[in-house]
C-alpha positions in Angstrom: 95.0 133.1 -92.4 93.5 135.2 -95.2 95.4 136.5 -98.3 94.6 139.9 -99.7 95.1 140.0 -103.4 95.8 143.4 -105.0 96.0 144.5 -108.6 99.1 146.7 -109.4 96.9 149.8 -109.6 95.1 149.1 -106.3 95.8 151.8 -103.7 98.5 153.2 -106.0 98.3 156.7 -104.5 98.1 155.4 -101.0 101.3 153.5 -101.4 102.9 156.5 -103.0 102.0 159.0 -100.3 101.6 156.8 -97.3 103.2 153.9 -95.5 101.4 150.6 -95.2 101.1 150.1 -91.5 99.2 146.9 -91.1 96.3 144.7 -92.1 93.5 145.3 -89.6 92.9 141.9 -88.0 89.2 142.7 -87.3 88.3 143.9 -90.8 90.9 142.4 -93.0 91.6 145.7 -94.6 94.8 147.6 -95.2 95.7 150.6 -93.0 98.1 153.3 -93.9 100.0 156.0 -92.1 100.4 159.3 -93.9 103.4 161.1 -92.4 103.3 164.9 -92.1 106.5 166.2 -93.7 106.3 169.3 -91.5 106.3 167.1 -88.3 108.4 164.0 -89.0 108.7 163.2 -85.3 104.9 162.7 -84.9 104.1 159.0 -84.3 102.1 157.4 -87.2 98.4 157.1 -87.0 97.1 154.1 -89.0 93.8 154.6 -90.8 91.9 153.1 -93.8 93.3 154.2 -97.2 92.6 157.8 -98.0 91.4 156.7 -101.4 88.7 154.6 -99.7 87.8 157.5 -97.4 87.5 159.8 -100.4 85.2 157.4 -102.2 83.0 157.0 -99.1 82.8 160.8 -98.8 81.9 161.2 -102.5 79.0 158.7 -102.0 77.9 160.5 -98.8 78.1 163.9 -100.6 76.0 162.6 -103.5 73.4 161.3 -101.0 73.4 164.6 -99.1 73.0 166.6 -102.3 70.0 164.5 -103.3 68.4 164.9 -99.8 69.0 168.6 -100.0 67.4 168.9 -103.4 64.4 166.9 -102.1 64.0 169.1 -99.0 64.3 172.2 -101.2 61.5 171.0 -103.5 59.4 170.2 -100.5 60.0 173.7 -99.0 59.0 175.2 -102.4 55.8 173.1 -102.4 54.9 174.2 -98.9 55.5 177.8 -99.7 53.2 177.4 -102.7 50.5 175.8 -100.6 50.7 178.5 -98.0 50.5 181.2 -100.6 47.5 179.5 -102.2 45.8 179.2 -98.8 46.5 182.9 -98.0 45.1 183.8 -101.4 41.9 181.9 -100.6 41.6 183.4 -97.1 42.1 187.0 -98.2 39.8 186.9 -101.3 
């Protein structure tokens, strides 16, 4: 049996807005349900803490922005090469 130790501020917002549903036995991580106040009868769906999901999405977004910037620079370089080649051909 494994013990999960949390600091008082860990998952503070998740505990405030959601309901701790379980500890996933496969991953050993907490899973929360976030009830929809507009549909209280909907059965709970347990998922990783939203704070963890947001952090993962922030990291993915930063990576995608860096990839996008690199692709944009490459496209600019290719445009410059094509323009230079056209310039050489038509002189």
